[in-house]
Backbone atoms as SQL, in Angstrom:
CREATE TABLE atoms (id INTEGER PRIMARY KEY, chain TEXT, resi INTEGER, resn TEXT, atom TEXT, x REAL, y REAL, z REAL);
INSERT INTO atoms VALUES
  (1, 'A', 1, 'MET', 'N', 6.686, -35.999, 16.748),
  (2, 'A', 1, 'MET', 'CA', 6.771, -34.638, 16.729),
  (3, 'A', 1, 'MET', 'C', 4.966, -34.276, 16.443),
  (4, 'A', 2, 'LYS', 'N', 4.566, -34.637, 15.463),
  (5, 'A', 2, 'LYS', 'CA', 3.225, -34.303, 14.970),
  (6, 'A', 2, 'LYS', 'C', 2.050, -34.702, 16.403),
  (7, 'A', 3, 'PHE', 'N', 2.429, -35.577, 16.897),
  (8, 'A', 3, 'PHE', 'CA', 1.538, -35.854, 17.841),
  (9, 'A', 3, 'PHE', 'C', 1.389, -34.694, 18.878),
  (10, 'A', 4, 'LEU', 'N', 2.726, -34.168, 19.390),
  (11, 'A', 4, 'LEU', 'CA', 2.355, -33.242, 20.143),
  (12, 'A', 4, 'LEU', 'C', 1.472, -31.682, 19.895),
  (13, 'A', 5, 'TYR', 'N', 1.756, -31.314, 18.596),
  (14, 'A', 5, 'TYR', 'CA', 1.011, -30.291, 18.281),
  (15, 'A', 5, 'TYR', 'C', -0.448, -30.888, 17.511),
  (16, 'A', 6, 'ILE', 'N', -0.674, -31.707, 17.419),
  (17, 'A', 6, 'ILE', 'CA', -2.129, -32.199, 17.286),
  (18, 'A', 6, 'ILE', 'C', -2.495, -32.319, 18.647),
  (19, 'A', 7, 'ILE', 'N', -2.187, -32.617, 19.715),
  (20, 'A', 7, 'ILE', 'CA', -2.593, -32.670, 20.939),
  (21, 'A', 7, 'ILE', 'C', -2.898, -31.119, 21.440),
  (22, 'A', 8, 'PHE', 'N', -1.877, -30.348, 21.097),
  (23, 'A', 8, 'PHE', 'CA', -1.682, -28.691, 21.359),
  (24, 'A', 8, 'PHE', 'C', -3.023, -28.426, 20.738),
  (25, 'A', 9, 'ILE', 'N', -3.418, -28.345, 19.744),
  (26, 'A', 9, 'ILE', 'CA', -4.313, -27.913, 18.642),
  (27, 'A', 9, 'ILE', 'C', -5.554, -28.012, 19.328),
  (28, 'A', 10, 'LEU', 'N', -5.880, -29.400, 19.659),
  (29, 'A', 10, 'LEU', 'CA', -7.161, -30.255, 20.711),
  (30, 'A', 10, 'LEU', 'C', -7.435, -29.497, 21.760),
  (31, 'A', 11, 'SER', 'N', -5.969, -28.956, 22.475),
  (32, 'A', 11, 'SER', 'CA', -6.486, -28.549, 23.686),
  (33, 'A', 11, 'SER', 'C', -7.186, -26.948, 23.598),
  (34, 'A', 12, 'LEU', 'N', -7.236, -26.588, 22.439),
  (35, 'A', 12, 'LEU', 'CA', -7.517, -24.815, 22.145),
  (36, 'A', 12, 'LEU', 'C', -9.022, -24.700, 22.419),
  (37, 'A', 13, 'MET', 'N', -9.573, -24.960, 23.287),
  (38, 'A', 13, 'MET', 'CA', -10.850, -25.191, 23.415),
  (39, 'A', 13, 'MET', 'C', -11.747, -23.847, 22.976),
  (40, 'A', 14, 'GLY', 'N', -11.250, -22.631, 23.523),
  (41, 'A', 14, 'GLY', 'CA', -11.645, -21.582, 23.655),
  (42, 'A', 14, 'GLY', 'C', -11.847, -20.643, 22.311),
  (43, 'A', 15, 'CYS', 'N', -11.084, -21.515, 21.167),
  (44, 'A', 15, 'CYS', 'CA', -10.790, -20.755, 20.370),
  (45, 'A', 15, 'CYS', 'C', -11.638, -20.787, 19.040),
  (46, 'A', 16, 'SER', 'N', -11.858, -20.380, 18.017),
  (47, 'A', 16, 'SER', 'CA', -12.606, -20.396, 16.965),
  (48, 'A', 16, 'SER', 'C', -12.064, -21.504, 16.041),
  (49, 'A', 17, 'SER', 'N', -12.624, -22.064, 15.192),
  (50, 'A', 17, 'SER', 'CA', -11.820, -23.112, 14.334),
  (51, 'A', 17, 'SER', 'C', -10.908, -22.290, 13.231),
  (52, 'A', 18, 'THR', 'N', -11.098, -21.126, 12.706),
  (53, 'A', 18, 'THR', 'CA', -10.455, -20.728, 12.388),
  (54, 'A', 18, 'THR', 'C', -8.986, -20.394, 12.888),
  (55, 'A', 19, 'GLN', 'N', -9.215, -19.776, 14.003),
  (56, 'A', 19, 'GLN', 'CA', -8.063, -19.650, 15.114),
  (57, 'A', 19, 'GLN', 'C', -7.186, -20.730, 15.308),
  (58, 'A', 20, 'LYS', 'N', -7.698, -21.997, 15.512),
  (59, 'A', 20, 'LYS', 'CA', -7.219, -23.184, 15.660),
  (60, 'A', 20, 'LYS', 'C', -6.429, -23.398, 14.343),
  (61, 'A', 21, 'ILE', 'N', -6.500, -23.583, 13.205),
  (62, 'A', 21, 'ILE', 'CA', -5.979, -23.477, 12.111),
  (63, 'A', 21, 'ILE', 'C', -4.772, -22.649, 11.792),
  (64, 'A', 22, 'VAL', 'N', -5.115, -21.378, 12.297),
  (65, 'A', 22, 'VAL', 'CA', -3.699, -20.363, 11.938),
  (66, 'A', 22, 'VAL', 'C', -2.887, -20.793, 12.975),
  (67, 'A', 23, 'HIS', 'N', -3.434, -21.079, 14.411),
  (68, 'A', 23, 'HIS', 'CA', -2.350, -21.407, 15.175),
  (69, 'A', 23, 'HIS', 'C', -1.611, -22.838, 15.017),
  (70, 'A', 24, 'LEU', 'N', -2.390, -23.829, 14.745),
  (71, 'A', 24, 'LEU', 'CA', -1.549, -24.884, 14.028),
  (72, 'A', 24, 'LEU', 'C', -0.149, -24.602, 13.233),
  (73, 'A', 25, 'GLN', 'N', -0.381, -23.784, 12.014),
  (74, 'A', 25, 'GLN', 'CA', 0.162, -23.414, 10.963),
  (75, 'A', 25, 'GLN', 'C', 1.524, -22.564, 11.596),
  (76, 'A', 26, 'SER', 'N', 1.476, -21.762, 12.638),
  (77, 'A', 26, 'SER', 'CA', 2.203, -21.141, 13.385),
  (78, 'A', 26, 'SER', 'C', 2.824, -21.876, 14.344),
  (79, 'A', 27, 'CYS', 'N', 2.408, -23.080, 14.782),
  (80, 'A', 27, 'CYS', 'CA', 3.331, -23.691, 15.971),
  (81, 'A', 27, 'CYS', 'C', 4.234, -24.914, 15.443),
  (82, 'A', 28, 'TYR', 'N', 4.078, -25.209, 14.129),
  (83, 'A', 28, 'TYR', 'CA', 4.208, -26.389, 13.658),
  (84, 'A', 28, 'TYR', 'C', 5.760, -26.606, 13.187),
  (85, 'A', 29, 'SER', 'N', 6.517, -27.267, 13.394),
  (86, 'A', 29, 'SER', 'CA', 8.239, -27.214, 12.941),
  (87, 'A', 29, 'SER', 'C', 8.275, -28.862, 12.799),
  (88, 'A', 30, 'ASN', 'N', 8.931, -29.029, 11.497),
  (89, 'A', 30, 'ASN', 'CA', 9.672, -30.252, 11.346),
  (90, 'A', 30, 'ASN', 'C', 11.192, -30.325, 11.815),
  (91, 'A', 31, 'ASN', 'N', 11.676, -29.857, 12.351),
  (92, 'A', 31, 'ASN', 'CA', 13.089, -29.583, 12.425),
  (93, 'A', 31, 'ASN', 'C', 13.422, -28.638, 13.589),
  (94, 'A', 32, 'PRO', 'N', 13.063, -28.967, 14.839),
  (95, 'A', 32, 'PRO', 'CA', 13.191, -28.208, 15.962),
  (96, 'A', 32, 'PRO', 'C', 14.703, -27.864, 16.564),
  (97, 'A', 33, 'PRO', 'N', 14.973, -26.874, 16.854),
  (98, 'A', 33, 'PRO', 'CA', 16.420, -26.276, 17.100),
  (99, 'A', 33, 'PRO', 'C', 17.149, -27.173, 18.526),
  (100, 'A', 34, 'TRP', 'N', 16.485, -27.949, 19.065),
  (101, 'A', 34, 'TRP', 'CA', 17.179, -28.351, 20.009),
  (102, 'A', 34, 'TRP', 'C', 16.996, -30.175, 20.194),
  (103, 'A', 35, 'PRO', 'N', 17.651, -30.572, 21.006),
  (104, 'A', 35, 'PRO', 'CA', 17.402, -32.133, 20.998),
  (105, 'A', 35, 'PRO', 'C', 15.780, -32.399, 21.385),
  (106, 'A', 36, 'ILE', 'N', 15.283, -33.690, 21.102),
  (107, 'A', 36, 'ILE', 'CA', 13.699, -34.157, 21.075),
  (108, 'A', 36, 'ILE', 'C', 13.331, -33.813, 22.625),
  (109, 'A', 37, 'HIS', 'N', 14.306, -34.249, 23.626),
  (110, 'A', 37, 'HIS', 'CA', 13.916, -34.605, 24.893),
  (111, 'A', 37, 'HIS', 'C', 13.937, -33.312, 25.445),
  (112, 'A', 38, 'ASN', 'N', 13.968, -32.336, 25.094),
  (113, 'A', 38, 'ASN', 'CA', 13.932, -30.924, 25.690),
  (114, 'A', 38, 'ASN', 'C', 12.538, -30.192, 24.769),
  (115, 'A', 39, 'ILE', 'N', 12.109, -31.161, 24.044),
  (116, 'A', 39, 'ILE', 'CA', 11.006, -30.267, 23.562),
  (117, 'A', 39, 'ILE', 'C', 9.820, -30.174, 24.397),
  (118, 'A', 40, 'HIS', 'N', 9.477, -30.726, 25.218),
  (119, 'A', 40, 'HIS', 'CA', 8.713, -30.401, 26.523),
  (120, 'A', 40, 'HIS', 'C', 8.638, -30.540, 27.534),
  (121, 'A', 41, 'PHE', 'N', 7.984, -30.153, 28.694),
  (122, 'A', 41, 'PHE', 'CA', 7.981, -30.294, 29.775),
  (123, 'A', 41, 'PHE', 'C', 6.640, -30.424, 30.266),
  (124, 'A', 42, 'TYR', 'N', 6.582, -31.541, 31.138),
  (125, 'A', 42, 'TYR', 'CA', 5.742, -31.960, 32.314),
  (126, 'A', 42, 'TYR', 'C', 5.721, -32.225, 33.544),
  (127, 'A', 43, 'ASP', 'N', 4.939, -31.917, 34.663),
  (128, 'A', 43, 'ASP', 'CA', 5.819, -32.073, 35.948),
  (129, 'A', 43, 'ASP', 'C', 4.376, -32.483, 36.870),
  (130, 'A', 44, 'GLY', 'N', 2.915, -33.014, 36.426),
  (131, 'A', 44, 'GLY', 'CA', 1.867, -33.251, 36.878),
  (132, 'A', 44, 'GLY', 'C', 0.886, -32.074, 36.997),
  (133, 'A', 45, 'GLU', 'N', 1.368, -30.776, 36.877),
  (134, 'A', 45, 'GLU', 'CA', 0.459, -29.707, 36.908),
  (135, 'A', 45, 'GLU', 'C', 0.027, -29.128, 35.785),
  (136, 'A', 46, 'ILE', 'N', 1.113, -29.182, 35.050),
  (137, 'A', 46, 'ILE', 'CA', 1.481, -28.226, 33.611),
  (138, 'A', 46, 'ILE', 'C', 2.065, -29.136, 32.505),
  (139, 'A', 47, 'HIS', 'N', 1.828, -28.925, 31.415),
  (140, 'A', 47, 'HIS', 'CA', 2.466, -29.282, 30.044),
  (141, 'A', 47, 'HIS', 'C', 2.965, -28.282, 29.599),
  (142, 'A', 48, 'LEU', 'N', 3.835, -28.288, 29.059),
  (143, 'A', 48, 'LEU', 'CA', 4.492, -26.967, 27.828),
  (144, 'A', 48, 'LEU', 'C', 5.401, -27.311, 26.785),
  (145, 'A', 49, 'VAL', 'N', 5.204, -27.039, 25.695),
  (146, 'A', 49, 'VAL', 'CA', 6.069, -27.546, 24.231),
  (147, 'A', 49, 'VAL', 'C', 5.756, -26.286, 23.965),
  (148, 'A', 50, 'PRO', 'N', 7.291, -25.976, 23.211),
  (149, 'A', 50, 'PRO', 'CA', 7.354, -24.955, 22.177),
  (150, 'A', 50, 'PRO', 'C', 6.385, -24.423, 21.563),
  (151, 'A', 51, 'SER', 'N', 6.473, -23.397, 21.236),
  (152, 'A', 51, 'SER', 'CA', 5.580, -22.953, 20.106),
  (153, 'A', 51, 'SER', 'C', 6.280, -22.076, 19.466),
  (154, 'A', 52, 'PHE', 'N', 5.830, -22.390, 17.856),
  (155, 'A', 52, 'PHE', 'CA', 6.869, -21.708, 16.705),
  (156, 'A', 52, 'PHE', 'C', 6.079, -21.044, 15.924),
  (157, 'A', 53, 'ALA', 'N', 6.805, -19.889, 15.084),
  (158, 'A', 53, 'ALA', 'CA', 6.350, -19.030, 13.776),
  (159, 'A', 53, 'ALA', 'C', 7.053, -19.321, 12.798),
  (160, 'A', 54, 'LYS', 'N', 6.450, -19.304, 11.588),
  (161, 'A', 54, 'LYS', 'CA', 7.257, -19.502, 10.466),
  (162, 'A', 54, 'LYS', 'C', 8.398, -18.138, 10.181),
  (163, 'A', 55, 'SER', 'N', 9.338, -18.301, 9.635),
  (164, 'A', 55, 'SER', 'CA', 10.256, -17.280, 9.152),
  (165, 'A', 55, 'SER', 'C', 9.784, -16.391, 8.467),
  (166, 'A', 56, 'PRO', 'N', 9.745, -15.083, 8.986),
  (167, 'A', 56, 'PRO', 'CA', 9.535, -14.216, 7.538),
  (168, 'A', 56, 'PRO', 'C', 10.093, -14.104, 6.035),
  (169, 'A', 57, 'GLN', 'N', 11.220, -14.735, 6.367),
  (170, 'A', 57, 'GLN', 'CA', 12.194, -15.061, 5.020),
  (171, 'A', 57, 'GLN', 'C', 11.265, -15.691, 4.187),
  (172, 'A', 58, 'GLY', 'N', 10.792, -17.099, 4.463),
  (173, 'A', 58, 'GLY', 'CA', 9.977, -17.862, 3.653),
  (174, 'A', 58, 'GLY', 'C', 9.911, -19.027, 3.940),
  (175, 'A', 59, 'TYR', 'N', 9.388, -20.013, 3.003),
  (176, 'A', 59, 'TYR', 'CA', 9.576, -21.731, 3.344),
  (177, 'A', 59, 'TYR', 'C', 10.752, -22.281, 3.698),
  (178, 'A', 60, 'ASN', 'N', 11.964, -21.762, 2.799),
  (179, 'A', 60, 'ASN', 'CA', 13.173, -22.334, 2.983),
  (180, 'A', 60, 'ASN', 'C', 13.812, -22.271, 4.237),
  (181, 'A', 61, 'LYS', 'N', 13.510, -21.168, 5.184),
  (182, 'A', 61, 'LYS', 'CA', 14.049, -20.750, 6.116),
  (183, 'A', 61, 'LYS', 'C', 13.504, -21.591, 7.395),
  (184, 'A', 62, 'PRO', 'N', 14.410, -21.620, 8.319),
  (185, 'A', 62, 'PRO', 'CA', 13.739, -22.535, 9.649),
  (186, 'A', 62, 'PRO', 'C', 12.460, -21.349, 10.364),
  (187, 'A', 63, 'ASN', 'N', 11.460, -22.476, 11.097),
  (188, 'A', 63, 'ASN', 'CA', 10.887, -21.733, 11.869),
  (189, 'A', 63, 'ASN', 'C', 11.630, -21.034, 13.339),
  (190, 'A', 64, 'TYR', 'N', 10.800, -20.559, 13.716),
  (191, 'A', 64, 'TYR', 'CA', 11.871, -20.070, 15.242),
  (192, 'A', 64, 'TYR', 'C', 10.722, -19.884, 16.314),
  (193, 'A', 65, 'MET', 'N', 11.371, -20.410, 17.605),
  (194, 'A', 65, 'MET', 'CA', 10.494, -20.240, 18.423),
  (195, 'A', 65, 'MET', 'C', 9.867, -18.656, 19.062),
  (196, 'A', 66, 'ILE', 'N', 8.796, -18.767, 19.341),
  (197, 'A', 66, 'ILE', 'CA', 8.158, -17.389, 20.079),
  (198, 'A', 66, 'ILE', 'C', 7.740, -17.513, 21.610),
  (199, 'A', 67, 'GLY', 'N', 7.726, -18.908, 21.921),
  (200, 'A', 67, 'GLY', 'CA', 7.294, -19.013, 23.468),
  (201, 'A', 67, 'GLY', 'C', 6.959, -20.252, 23.804),
  (202, 'A', 68, 'TYR', 'N', 6.444, -20.934, 25.144),
  (203, 'A', 68, 'TYR', 'CA', 5.438, -22.155, 25.052),
  (204, 'A', 68, 'TYR', 'C', 4.411, -22.245, 25.437),
  (205, 'A', 69, 'ALA', 'N', 3.828, -23.089, 24.521),
  (206, 'A', 69, 'ALA', 'CA', 2.163, -23.266, 24.694),
  (207, 'A', 69, 'ALA', 'C', 1.639, -24.199, 25.909),
  (208, 'A', 70, 'VAL', 'N', 0.945, -23.870, 26.136),
  (209, 'A', 70, 'VAL', 'CA', 0.204, -24.282, 27.478),
  (210, 'A', 70, 'VAL', 'C', -0.471, -25.553, 27.008),
  (211, 'A', 71, 'VAL', 'N', -0.567, -27.166, 27.248),
  (212, 'A', 71, 'VAL', 'CA', -1.095, -28.048, 26.422),
  (213, 'A', 71, 'VAL', 'C', -2.033, -28.485, 27.436),
  (214, 'A', 72, 'PHE', 'N', -1.461, -28.548, 28.594),
  (215, 'A', 72, 'PHE', 'CA', -2.334, -29.104, 30.266),
  (216, 'A', 72, 'PHE', 'C', -2.124, -28.356, 31.428),
  (217, 'A', 73, 'VAL', 'N', -3.300, -27.861, 31.890),
  (218, 'A', 73, 'VAL', 'CA', -2.896, -27.667, 33.349),
  (219, 'A', 73, 'VAL', 'C', -3.822, -27.971, 34.223),
  (220, 'A', 74, 'LYS', 'N', -3.527, -28.491, 35.578),
  (221, 'A', 74, 'LYS', 'CA', -4.624, -29.284, 36.409),
  (222, 'A', 74, 'LYS', 'C', -5.289, -28.529, 36.973),
  (223, 'A', 75, 'ALA', 'N', -6.264, -29.019, 37.264),
  (224, 'A', 75, 'ALA', 'CA', -7.373, -28.031, 38.192),
  (225, 'A', 75, 'ALA', 'C', -6.850, -27.913, 39.278),
  (226, 'A', 76, 'GLY', 'N', -6.779, -26.628, 39.970),
  (227, 'A', 76, 'GLY', 'CA', -6.887, -26.312, 41.350),
  (228, 'A', 76, 'GLY', 'C', -5.180, -26.154, 41.358),
  (229, 'A', 77, 'SER', 'N', -4.234, -26.283, 40.487),
  (230, 'A', 77, 'SER', 'CA', -3.182, -26.277, 40.553),
  (231, 'A', 77, 'SER', 'C', -2.684, -24.672, 40.693),
  (232, 'A', 78, 'VAL', 'N', -1.400, -24.193, 40.920),
  (233, 'A', 78, 'VAL', 'CA', -0.731, -22.531, 41.171),
  (234, 'A', 78, 'VAL', 'C', -0.993, -22.141, 39.604),
  (235, 'A', 79, 'TYR', 'N', -0.740, -22.984, 38.793),
  (236, 'A', 79, 'TYR', 'CA', -0.935, -22.384, 37.362),
  (237, 'A', 79, 'TYR', 'C', -2.093, -21.825, 36.971),
  (238, 'A', 80, 'GLU', 'N', -3.267, -22.806, 37.382),
  (239, 'A', 80, 'GLU', 'CA', -4.554, -22.657, 37.094),
  (240, 'A', 80, 'GLU', 'C', -5.043, -21.186, 38.161),
  (241, 'A', 81, 'LYS', 'N', -4.453, -21.092, 39.139),
  (242, 'A', 81, 'LYS', 'CA', -4.994, -19.994, 40.083),
  (243, 'A', 81, 'LYS', 'C', -4.596, -18.688, 39.622),
  (244, 'A', 82, 'LEU', 'N', -3.283, -19.005, 38.878),
  (245, 'A', 82, 'LEU', 'CA', -2.771, -17.812, 38.249),
  (246, 'A', 82, 'LEU', 'C', -3.418, -17.509, 36.904),
  (247, 'A', 83, 'GLY', 'N', -4.141, -17.847, 36.534),
  (248, 'A', 83, 'GLY', 'CA', -5.208, -17.522, 35.490),
  (249, 'A', 83, 'GLY', 'C', -4.536, -18.415, 33.652),
  (250, 'A', 84, 'LEU', 'N', -3.543, -19.246, 34.000),
  (251, 'A', 84, 'LEU', 'CA', -3.087, -19.983, 32.667),
  (252, 'A', 84, 'LEU', 'C', -4.261, -20.985, 32.416),
  (253, 'A', 85, 'GLN', 'N', -4.417, -21.216, 31.330),
  (254, 'A', 85, 'GLN', 'CA', -5.201, -22.150, 30.402),
  (255, 'A', 85, 'GLN', 'C', -4.699, -22.714, 29.574),
  (256, 'A', 86, 'ASN', 'N', -5.451, -23.935, 28.973),
  (257, 'A', 86, 'ASN', 'CA', -4.698, -24.839, 27.829),
  (258, 'A', 86, 'ASN', 'C', -4.958, -23.887, 26.877),
  (259, 'A', 87, 'GLY', 'N', -3.892, -23.751, 25.696),
  (260, 'A', 87, 'GLY', 'CA', -3.671, -23.072, 24.708),
  (261, 'A', 87, 'GLY', 'C', -3.137, -21.835, 24.639),
  (262, 'A', 88, 'ASP', 'N', -2.787, -21.348, 25.582),
  (263, 'A', 88, 'ASP', 'CA', -2.090, -20.252, 26.090),
  (264, 'A', 88, 'ASP', 'C', -0.830, -20.111, 25.403),
  (265, 'A', 89, 'VAL', 'N', -0.183, -19.173, 25.110),
  (266, 'A', 89, 'VAL', 'CA', 1.187, -19.449, 24.357),
  (267, 'A', 89, 'VAL', 'C', 1.949, -18.333, 25.622),
  (268, 'A', 90, 'ILE', 'N', 2.880, -18.656, 26.301),
  (269, 'A', 90, 'ILE', 'CA', 3.708, -17.883, 27.240),
  (270, 'A', 90, 'ILE', 'C', 4.709, -17.127, 26.230),
  (271, 'A', 91, 'LYS', 'N', 4.971, -15.748, 26.113),
  (272, 'A', 91, 'LYS', 'CA', 5.499, -15.300, 25.363),
  (273, 'A', 91, 'LYS', 'C', 7.068, -14.470, 26.259),
  (274, 'A', 92, 'SER', 'N', 6.633, -13.845, 27.528),
  (275, 'A', 92, 'SER', 'CA', 7.840, -13.553, 28.099),
  (276, 'A', 92, 'SER', 'C', 7.732, -13.434, 29.536),
  (277, 'A', 93, 'ILE', 'N', 8.327, -13.148, 30.278),
  (278, 'A', 93, 'ILE', 'CA', 8.233, -13.279, 32.027),
  (279, 'A', 93, 'ILE', 'C', 9.185, -11.986, 32.065),
  (280, 'A', 94, 'ASP', 'N', 8.460, -11.018, 32.609),
  (281, 'A', 94, 'ASP', 'CA', 8.868, -9.626, 33.345),
  (282, 'A', 94, 'ASP', 'C', 9.806, -8.992, 32.130),
  (283, 'A', 95, 'ALA', 'N', 9.449, -8.953, 30.801),
  (284, 'A', 95, 'ALA', 'CA', 10.242, -8.351, 29.773),
  (285, 'A', 95, 'ALA', 'C', 11.014, -9.417, 29.106),
  (286, 'A', 96, 'THR', 'N', 11.454, -10.420, 29.268),
  (287, 'A', 96, 'THR', 'CA', 12.426, -11.492, 29.012),
  (288, 'A', 96, 'THR', 'C', 11.784, -12.395, 28.154),
  (289, 'A', 97, 'GLU', 'N', 12.003, -12.210, 26.856),
  (290, 'A', 97, 'GLU', 'CA', 11.526, -13.248, 25.776),
  (291, 'A', 97, 'GLU', 'C', 11.988, -14.684, 26.192),
  (292, 'A', 98, 'LEU', 'N', 11.082, -15.422, 25.862),
  (293, 'A', 98, 'LEU', 'CA', 11.071, -16.883, 25.880),
  (294, 'A', 98, 'LEU', 'C', 11.638, -17.540, 25.054),
  (295, 'A', 99, 'GLN', 'N', 12.102, -17.101, 24.204),
  (296, 'A', 99, 'GLN', 'CA', 12.819, -17.893, 22.750),
  (297, 'A', 99, 'GLN', 'C', 13.988, -18.814, 23.230),
  (298, 'A', 100, 'GLN', 'N', 14.542, -18.430, 24.431),
  (299, 'A', 100, 'GLN', 'CA', 15.857, -19.388, 24.776),
  (300, 'A', 100, 'GLN', 'C', 15.644, -20.145, 26.005),
  (301, 'A', 101, 'THR', 'N', 14.710, -19.550, 26.815),
  (302, 'A', 101, 'THR', 'CA', 15.044, -20.035, 28.290),
  (303, 'A', 101, 'THR', 'C', 14.372, -21.159, 28.489),
  (304, 'A', 102, 'SER', 'N', 14.697, -22.054, 29.201),
  (305, 'A', 102, 'SER', 'CA', 14.147, -23.504, 29.565),
  (306, 'A', 102, 'SER', 'C', 13.037, -23.763, 30.274),
  (307, 'A', 103, 'SER', 'N', 12.203, -24.628, 29.824),
  (308, 'A', 103, 'SER', 'CA', 10.928, -24.541, 30.379),
  (309, 'A', 103, 'SER', 'C', 10.944, -24.740, 31.844),
  (310, 'A', 104, 'ARG', 'N', 12.071, -25.613, 32.687),
  (311, 'A', 104, 'ARG', 'CA', 11.925, -25.850, 33.719),
  (312, 'A', 104, 'ARG', 'C', 12.666, -24.454, 34.690),
  (313, 'A', 105, 'GLU', 'N', 12.832, -23.515, 34.334),
  (314, 'A', 105, 'GLU', 'CA', 13.272, -22.294, 34.788),
  (315, 'A', 105, 'GLU', 'C', 12.087, -21.400, 34.535),
  (316, 'A', 106, 'LEU', 'N', 11.575, -21.357, 33.350),
  (317, 'A', 106, 'LEU', 'CA', 10.357, -20.937, 33.290),
  (318, 'A', 106, 'LEU', 'C', 9.158, -21.382, 34.471),
  (319, 'A', 107, 'LEU', 'N', 9.131, -22.519, 34.364),
  (320, 'A', 107, 'LEU', 'CA', 8.022, -23.083, 35.737),
  (321, 'A', 107, 'LEU', 'C', 8.527, -22.457, 36.832),
  (322, 'A', 108, 'GLN', 'N', 9.842, -23.050, 37.393),
  (323, 'A', 108, 'GLN', 'CA', 9.809, -22.205, 38.449),
  (324, 'A', 108, 'GLN', 'C', 9.518, -20.851, 38.820),
  (325, 'A', 109, 'LYS', 'N', 9.582, -19.958, 38.046),
  (326, 'A', 109, 'LYS', 'CA', 9.289, -18.649, 38.286),
  (327, 'A', 109, 'LYS', 'C', 7.896, -18.529, 38.385),
  (328, 'A', 110, 'ILE', 'N', 7.656, -19.248, 37.750),
  (329, 'A', 110, 'ILE', 'CA', 5.462, -19.032, 37.495),
  (330, 'A', 110, 'ILE', 'C', 5.222, -19.584, 39.193),
  (331, 'A', 111, 'LYS', 'N', 5.880, -20.954, 39.171),
  (332, 'A', 111, 'LYS', 'CA', 5.350, -21.706, 40.298),
  (333, 'A', 111, 'LYS', 'C', 5.648, -20.942, 41.727),
  (334, 'A', 112, 'THR', 'N', 6.807, -20.274, 41.906),
  (335, 'A', 112, 'THR', 'CA', 7.121, -19.843, 43.042),
  (336, 'A', 112, 'THR', 'C', 6.876, -18.377, 43.422),
  (337, 'A', 113, 'ARG', 'N', 6.009, -17.586, 42.028),
  (338, 'A', 113, 'ARG', 'CA', 5.714, -16.295, 41.502),
  (339, 'A', 113, 'ARG', 'C', 6.721, -15.178, 41.750),
  (340, 'A', 114, 'GLN', 'N', 7.471, -15.345, 41.346),
  (341, 'A', 114, 'GLN', 'CA', 9.014, -14.694, 41.145),
  (342, 'A', 114, 'GLN', 'C', 8.869, -13.979, 39.866),
  (343, 'A', 115, 'PHE', 'N', 7.817, -13.595, 39.561),
  (344, 'A', 115, 'PHE', 'CA', 7.573, -12.778, 38.508),
  (345, 'A', 115, 'PHE', 'C', 6.747, -11.411, 38.753),
  (346, 'A', 116, 'GLN', 'N', 6.680, -10.178, 37.833),
  (347, 'A', 116, 'GLN', 'CA', 5.652, -9.282, 38.033),
  (348, 'A', 116, 'GLN', 'C', 4.866, -9.578, 37.056),
  (349, 'A', 117, 'THR', 'N', 5.013, -9.803, 35.647),
  (350, 'A', 117, 'THR', 'CA', 3.967, -9.808, 34.779),
  (351, 'A', 117, 'THR', 'C', 4.159, -11.168, 33.981),
  (352, 'A', 118, 'ILE', 'N', 3.197, -11.681, 33.057),
  (353, 'A', 118, 'ILE', 'CA', 3.587, -12.752, 32.098),
  (354, 'A', 118, 'ILE', 'C', 2.544, -12.171, 30.909),
  (355, 'A', 119, 'LYS', 'N', 3.409, -12.070, 29.922),
  (356, 'A', 119, 'LYS', 'CA', 2.682, -11.805, 28.496),
  (357, 'A', 119, 'LYS', 'C', 2.678, -13.387, 27.717),
  (358, 'A', 120, 'MET', 'N', 1.509, -13.073, 27.235),
  (359, 'A', 120, 'MET', 'CA', 0.648, -14.535, 26.734),
  (360, 'A', 120, 'MET', 'C', -0.177, -14.252, 25.554),
  (361, 'A', 121, 'ASP', 'N', -0.381, -15.305, 24.639),
  (362, 'A', 121, 'ASP', 'CA', -1.371, -14.895, 23.823),
  (363, 'A', 121, 'ASP', 'C', -2.175, -15.857, 23.826),
  (364, 'A', 122, 'ARG', 'N', -3.867, -15.605, 23.871),
  (365, 'A', 122, 'ARG', 'CA', -4.330, -16.573, 24.356),
  (366, 'A', 122, 'ARG', 'C', -5.619, -16.297, 23.187),
  (367, 'A', 123, 'CYS', 'N', -6.023, -17.281, 22.490),
  (368, 'A', 123, 'CYS', 'CA', -7.134, -17.452, 21.055),
  (369, 'A', 123, 'CYS', 'C', -6.304, -15.924, 20.329),
  (370, 'A', 124, 'LEU', 'N', -4.969, -16.060, 20.275),
  (371, 'A', 124, 'LEU', 'CA', -4.181, -15.007, 19.230),
  (372, 'A', 124, 'LEU', 'C', -4.560, -13.438, 19.979),
  (373, 'A', 125, 'GLU', 'N', -5.003, -13.005, 21.047),
  (374, 'A', 125, 'GLU', 'CA', -5.159, -12.041, 21.558),
  (375, 'A', 125, 'GLU', 'C', -3.970, -11.853, 22.501),
  (376, 'A', 126, 'VAL', 'N', -3.110, -10.865, 22.846),
  (377, 'A', 126, 'VAL', 'CA', -2.358, -10.383, 24.086),
  (378, 'A', 126, 'VAL', 'C', -2.911, -10.449, 25.254),
  (379, 'A', 127, 'LYS', 'N', -2.487, -11.066, 26.263),
  (380, 'A', 127, 'LYS', 'CA', -2.889, -11.081, 27.569),
  (381, 'A', 127, 'LYS', 'C', -1.703, -10.911, 28.507),
  (382, 'A', 128, 'THR', 'N', -1.820, -9.996, 29.630),
  (383, 'A', 128, 'THR', 'CA', -1.132, -10.064, 30.545),
  (384, 'A', 128, 'THR', 'C', -1.504, -10.725, 31.856),
  (385, 'A', 129, 'LEU', 'N', -0.662, -11.332, 32.810),
  (386, 'A', 129, 'LEU', 'CA', -0.729, -11.848, 33.935),
  (387, 'A', 129, 'LEU', 'C', 0.043, -11.181, 34.837),
  (388, 'A', 130, 'ARG', 'N', -0.871, -10.745, 36.084),
  (389, 'A', 130, 'ARG', 'CA', 0.087, -10.027, 37.329),
  (390, 'A', 130, 'ARG', 'C', -0.064, -10.708, 38.332);
């Protein structure tokens, strides 16, 4: 688990050091709410891992999923042409929050361009792709 998040942080090349540390703290979780084999998705063109935030109730409560973090985007892929970059956190597609959506469904929508808008965080700023 720690390995995935360390790779994710190292992929945030466009962010400042402070933003990287804040993002690592918000994405790290010791107890994901689903089986380990569903924790990430890689299809050769993009690699996604769930992104977490700390519970507002404090440290005794479990972290919660806020979307999918982009760890790798292959040069020249559909995902790169759409504007996705390493370090982006995809939070919603067409106003549907991605807290429960599987990464395979998400990738299918993006790859086949069956969406109107994608909302994401890039270096802690909200961006929208159309």
